[in-house]
C-alpha positions as semicolon CSV with decimal commas, in nm:
position;residue;x (nm);y (nm);z (nm)
1;M;0,000;-0,004;-0,003
2;S;0,124;0,354;-0,077
3;A;0,213;0,561;0,222
4;L;-0,048;0,800;0,051
5;L;-0,335;0,609;0,142
6;P;-0,256;0,664;0,478
7;T;-0,185;0,984;0,490
8;A;-0,470;1,080;0,280
9;F;-0,710;0,925;0,539
10;A;-0,570;1,091;0,799
11;T;-0,596;1,422;0,662
12;A;-0,917;1,363;0,561
13;G;-1,011;1,309;0,921
14;L;-0,881;1,596;1,083
15;L;-1,008;1,834;0,797
16;G;-1,329;1,645;0,720
17;G;-1,389;1,597;1,111
18;Y;-1,371;1,953;1,164
19;Q;-1,569;2,033;0,883
20;T;-1,869;1,823;0,931
21;A;-1,871;1,922;1,326
22;R;-1,871;2,271;1,222
23;A;-2,130;2,234;0,918
24;T;-2,344;2,032;1,113
25;K;-2,311;2,180;1,459
26;N;-2,300;1,799;1,556
27;R;-1,996;1,728;1,724
28;Q;-2,084;1,365;1,760
29;L;-2,107;1,347;1,399
30;G;-1,809;1,500;1,317
31;G;-1,601;1,281;1,569
32;A;-1,715;0,975;1,375
33;V;-1,598;1,105;1,080
34;L;-1,251;1,150;1,273
35;A;-1,265;0,796;1,386
36;A;-1,384;0,633;1,096
37;A;-1,077;0,790;0,879
38;G;-0,810;0,724;1,184
39;T;-0,904;0,351;1,171
40;A;-0,873;0,370;0,837
41;A;-0,519;0,543;0,861
42;F;-0,390;0,285;1,136
43;L;-0,483;-0,001;0,948
44;G;-0,263;0,153;0,669
45;W;-0,011;0,244;0,875
46;K;0,012;-0,119;1,029
47;K;0,016;-0,250;0,664
48;N;0,305;-0,065;0,563
49;A;0,504;-0,010;0,896
50;G;0,404;-0,268;1,160
51;A;0,188;-0,186;1,454
52;G;0,451;-0,019;1,673
53;T;0,468;0,279;1,400
54;A;0,071;0,251;1,340
55;A;0,022;0,290;1,710
56;A;0,259;0,591;1,700
57;L;0,112;0,759;1,423
58;A;-0,224;0,714;1,541
59;T;-0,127;0,852;1,924
60;T;0,016;1,165;1,664
61;Y;-0,331;1,144;1,518
62;V;-0,533;1,176;1,829
63;L;-0,231;1,432;1,996
64;A;-0,323;1,651;1,694
65;F;-0,648;1,677;1,709
66;G;-0,631;1,777;2,094
67;A;-0,381;2,020;2,035
68;S;-0,581;2,196;1,803
69;H;-0,827;2,352;2,051
70;P;-0,582;2,527;2,221
71;L;-0,392;2,625;1,910
72;A;-0,748;2,777;1,778
73;K;-0,739;2,996;2,082
74;K;-0,421;3,153;1,970
75;M;-0,461;3,144;1,570
76;G;-0,812;3,081;1,457
77;A;-0,989;2,730;1,402
78;W;-0,856;2,697;1,058
79;P;-0,548;2,785;1,077
80;A;-0,493;2,552;1,390
81;V;-0,653;2,253;1,195
82;Y;-0,436;2,353;0,870
83;T;-0,115;2,334;1,135
84;V;-0,186;1,998;1,306
85;T;-0,321;1,832;0,983
86;A;0,041;1,913;0,801
87;A;0,239;1,745;1,090
88;T;0,071;1,466;1,074
89;A;0,094;1,435;0,748
90;V;0,428;1,469;0,732
91;A;0,472;1,241;1,014
92;S;0,276;0,981;0,804
93;L;0,479;1,031;0,521
94;A;0,792;0,970;0,715
95;L;0,745;0,720;0,950
96;G;0,452;0,532;0,752
97;R;0,623;0,368;0,458
98;T;0,631;0,032;0,344
99;R;0,916;-0,146;0,567
100;K;1,205;-0,376;0,390
């Protein structure tokens, strides 16, 4: 599996989860999008890089979600979401590649 696919899932989960919660005013629905995309990303990372790396990247994903909240108070909601999404994508591309 390409390293791009789990990265795409992680990116879609962070951006899409926020957008879904914002557009529908339903935080639980946004959380469901975040969880579904995170699960798909985890499975891709696990296949590519193994369970340990997948767990580390999934932790990064969840921490990024959590970090976006206090960061949003400093820089605004969308800039915070973009920032944590970019950081998560870089980590995914760097660590989530197929192991040799």
